[in-house]
N, C-alpha and C positions, 0 to 999 in steps of 0.2 A: 523371467521378465525380459523383454527385448531391451537391449542397452543402447537406446537412441541417444546420441550425444546431445547434451543441451549446454555446451560451453557457450554461454550467452555472450553476444558480442554485437558490434555495430559497425556498419560501413560508414566511411566518411561522407558527411553530407556535402552535396554541392551547396553553393551559397543559397540559403533561403532568402526569398524576397523580403527585405526588412522595411518597415515603415520609414518614411523620410526622416522622422524626428530622431531615428537611431543613429544617424550619420555622425552626430556629435556626442555619442554616448561615452561615458567616463567609466573606466574599470579600475578597481583598486583591490588589493589583496591584504590579508592580515597574516599574522604569524601562525606558526604550527601549534597543534595541540600537543598535550603531554603524553597521551596514550591512545590506543586503538580500540575500536569496537565496530561490529557490523550487526545487522539484523536487530535493531532496537525499535522503539516506538517513539512517537512524538504526539503529545496531546495538548490542545489549547485549553487552558484552565479558565475559570470564570474571572480570574484576576487579570486576564490578558497575557499572562506568561505562558510559556511552552515548557511542558515537562517531558524530558527524555529519559527513558527507562530501558534497562536491559541491553543486550547485545554482547557480542564476543569481545574479549579483552577484559577491561575493568567493568564487567557486567553487574557488579554489585553496587555501582555508583549511579545515582540519579542526578540529573542536572536541570536547572531552570534557566530559560532564556527570557530576558526582560527586554521587550521591544523599545521601552522608553530609554534605556541606556545602551542597548545593543550588546550587553554583556551576559556571559554565562556564569552561574555559580553552582557549586555542588549542593545537593539537597540530601534527603534521607537515604540510608543504605537498606538494601534488601538482598535476599539470597540470590546468587548469580543465576541468571536465566537468559537464554538466547531465543529470539523469535517468539516472544509472548504476544498477547494482545493487551491493549490498554484502552479502557472505555470510561469516558467522563459520565458520572452518574448525576442525577438531578440534585443530589445533596452537595455537589461540588467536589466530592471525592473521586478518585480514579481507581477503577478495578483493574488490576494486573493479573492475568490468568495464564497458566500453562507455560509453554516453552520447554527448553531443555538445557541441561548443563552436563558436567562430567559424570553425574550420577544417572543420567538417562532423561527420558521424557517426563515432564512434571504434571501432576494433577493439582498442585497447590495454587492458591490465589492469595493476593494481598491487597489491602486498600491503602491508598496514599491520601493523606489529609493535608491539603494546602495550608491550613491554619497553623499546623504544627511542623510541617515539613517532614513528617515521619510516616513509616509504613507499619501496618498492623495486620496480623493474620486474619483471614476470614475463611469461610468454609471451603474445603477442597472439592474440586470437580469429581464426578463419579468416575471419570476416565481421564487418564493422563493424555495430553495432546499438545502438539506443537504445529505451527503453521496453520492453525484453525482460523476461522473468522469470528468476530464478535460484533453484534448489532444491538444498539440500545433501542428498546421498544417503547412505544407511547406509554405503556403501563409502568415504565421505569425499570422493568426487568431487562436482563441481557441474554440474548440468544447466542450460543456458540455452536458452530457446526463444523463437522469433519475434522481434519488434522491428521498428522502422521500417526499411523497405526489405528486410527479411529475414523476411517474414511466415510462411514455412513451414519455415525451416531451424532446426536445433537442434545443439548441440555440447556436449562434455564437457570439464571442466577436471580434470586429475589433479595434485593438490598434490605428489605424489612426484616426478613428472617435470617439473612446472611447465609442462606443455604442454596444448594444446587438440586435440581430435580430433572429427571430425564423427560424428553419429549419425543415426538415421532422421529423415526429414522429416515434419512434421506433415501430417495429412490435409487440413486446412483452413487457408487463409491467414488470419492474424489480425493486424490492424493493431497497431502498436507501442503498448504501454502500457495497452490496454483489457481484455486478458484476465487471468485469474488462473491460477496454478500452485500446486497443493497436494500435498505429500508425503503419501501414504496410509500407513496402518499396515502395508500389505504391502510397502512400499518402492517401489511404483509411483508415478507422478506424474500427477495429474489436471489437465488444462488445460481451462478452461471459458470460453465466451463470447468477448467481444472485439468487434472491428469488422471488417466486410468491407471490405478496402482498395479494392475497386472501387465498391461502392454506398454505402459509408459507413454501412450499416445495422448495428445490433447483431446479434450472432450467437446462435443458439439451440443450437448443437452443442457437444459436449464430446468429449474423447478422452483416452486413457490411454497413457503411455509405460511400457514394460516394460524394466527394466535387464537382464533376462536375454537379451532378443532385440535390444534397441535399436530396437524398432519401436513405432509408434503404432497403436492400435485404437480403434474408436468406443466412447464411454461413454454412448451414447444421446443423447436430445434433451431439453433442459431444458423445463420447462413454459412458460417465458417467455424471450425473448431478454434477454441482459444484456451491457452493457459499462460500464466504469468502476464495477464492482461490487466487493464483497469476497467472499472465500471463506475459511472457517475450519474447520479440522479439529476436530471435537468429540471428547470422551473416548470416545464410543460407536464411533468410527471413521467416522461419517457426516460429510459436508461440508455446512456451511451456506453457501448463496449468498444474498446480501442486496442488494437495491436495484440502483442503476445506471440505465442508460438501457434502456428497452424500445422497441418499435416500434409506432407507431400510424399506419397508412397509410404515407405517405411521410415522416412526421416521427418523430424520436426524442424521447421524453419521459421524464423521470425517473419511476421506478416505486418502489413500496413492496413489490413482490413479493419474498417470501423462499421458498426451497425447499431441500430436503434431497436429497443424493445418497447412496445406500446402496451401497457397493462390493460387499457380499455378493450383492445382487440385481441391481445395475446399473440400478436404477430411480430416477427423480427424482419426488419428491412435494412438493406445496405444504405449507408450514407457515404459521403466522399472519404476515400482512404487517407490515412496520414501521409504527410509529405515524405516522411521517413519511417520505414518499418522499424519497430522497436518492441522490446519486451523488458520486463522488470523496471519500467518507468513509473513515474508518479503522475497523478491527475488531480487537479483541484478545480472546483467550481468557483469562479470569480464572482464578485458582487454584480458584475454586468450580466451574468447568466451565461457567459462564455466559459470554456474549459481550457485550462492551461495544462499541457503535457510537457514533461521535462525529463531529460536524461534517458537512462536505460541502455540496452545493448541491442545489437542485431547479429544474427548468425546466418551464414550461407551454407549451401549444400556441401561445400568443401571444408566447412568448419572454420573458415577464417572469420575473424570477429574484430569488433572495435566497440569500446564503451563511449557513449555519446555525451556531448556537452550541449547539443541542440535542444531547442524548445519550440513548440508550436501551439496555436490557439484554435479551438473549434468554436464556430459561431452557429448556434442552433437555428437562428433566423434564416441563414442562407444554406446551412448544411455543408459548410466548407471549412477546410483547415487553411491557416495562413501562417507564415513564418514569423517568429519574433526573435529577439536577441538571444544568442547562445549564452550559456553560463560561463563563468571564468574557467571552470574545470569540468572535465567529464565526470559523470556520477552514475554509479550503479549500486543498488542496495542502499540508496539514500532515503530520507524521509522528507516530506514536503507538507507544510502546514499553513493554512490560511489564517492570517492574523486579524485582530479586530480592526486594524487600520485598513484592511483590504490588500495589504502586501502578502506575499508568499515567502516563507523562509524555507530554504533547502539546506539540509544539514548532512554532512558526512558522506559515507559511501566509499567506493573504491574507484580509481581512475583506470585508464587504459592499461597501465602496467600493474594493475591489481595492488597499487599502493593506496593506503588510506588517505582520503581527501580531508585535510584537517582544518577546514574553514566552513563557515556558514555563509550563505548568500541570500540576499533579499531581492525579490522581483517587485519592482515598482509598477503598479497597475497603471497609474497615470501616465508615466513616461515610457512605459513598456521597456524598461532596462533593468539589468541585474547589477547590483553592487555587492561588494564583499562585506559581510558582517563580521562581528567579533568572533574569534576562534572559540570553539568549545574546548573544555578541558579534557575531554575524551572524545575520540572519533565515533560518530554514530552512523548507522545506515538503516534503511527501511525494511519492512517486513514483506515486501513485494516479491521476494525470491529467497532461495536457500543459500547456505554457505557455499563459497566457491567450490570446495571439494565435493559438495553434495549435488552440484548442478547436473552431473551426468546421471541419466536415468538407468 
């Protein structure tokens, strides 16, 4: 396999054009966390709290963020696992599946019960996987697809029976953790991009899983290859794919390319590029229908890099990106969750020096400004990318 370097990174932003109301923005910081972790998950519970699970470091500790108090508290313990998926079920429980630890890649899954704050075992997947995607279907089942070592397989979790069953295999092998899966308005699931496990190159293909047949069919070819990108379902039913790694000759480089998939026509079209090329960032659909992108890294042909604090907003009505306030810290491998209030909480990750960022930050939609939230008791980071030592292909 070609060893294309993916030391993810980011060039320094020039000053993004900020709205006038940001001129008086107020920044504050909070204290340090007690321990480190990366590649965790963050799930908004029906209670309005946010559950953080897994990650490197103290991966057996789960934590709850309460937006009412701005405080984090420890919750139930589970077997250590890095880079799992976490899916909120209709019952209010959270399905945590797969990941890896010192013993290798995991097939086990557990359920978190917010009523008791505890985890219990549920059926194991048919195949061990890490860096996979998990999509809650209208039926209440959960579709997991691809993942490290299982690049073409997919399976379904049935909460009623608490069992997993195999479904159709993907058309294209996609390396763990670099593709995206988006539930479409039709109930079908769009999987896009990722990494070719043989060549290490970003993929340009996309495919759709149909719950009626359990089969995958082509969803056309994206305008550009993407891996470590984001994919967001817009109110129009279209899907916005932004940034990630693209391919330039034999080298993968960070791109600013953004494009839209229209399920009605099956066609991909370019939209305005990000103001800043970035990969390993987060993307959240805001109540306004706009999309907030934050953090990530950018890498150049000479492998120079920087981890980003910048953020920007996509407006589907104009098809354009605009700058918004930067975060207090640069973040990569962070998580970002839309709260019931309409705010976005960004948690953990690593900064430019690969030091764990030990604070949580809130993005205020109304004022379009970031404020520092309460520190979490362990550092967390998102599932949008791999461990630092695993980023080289």
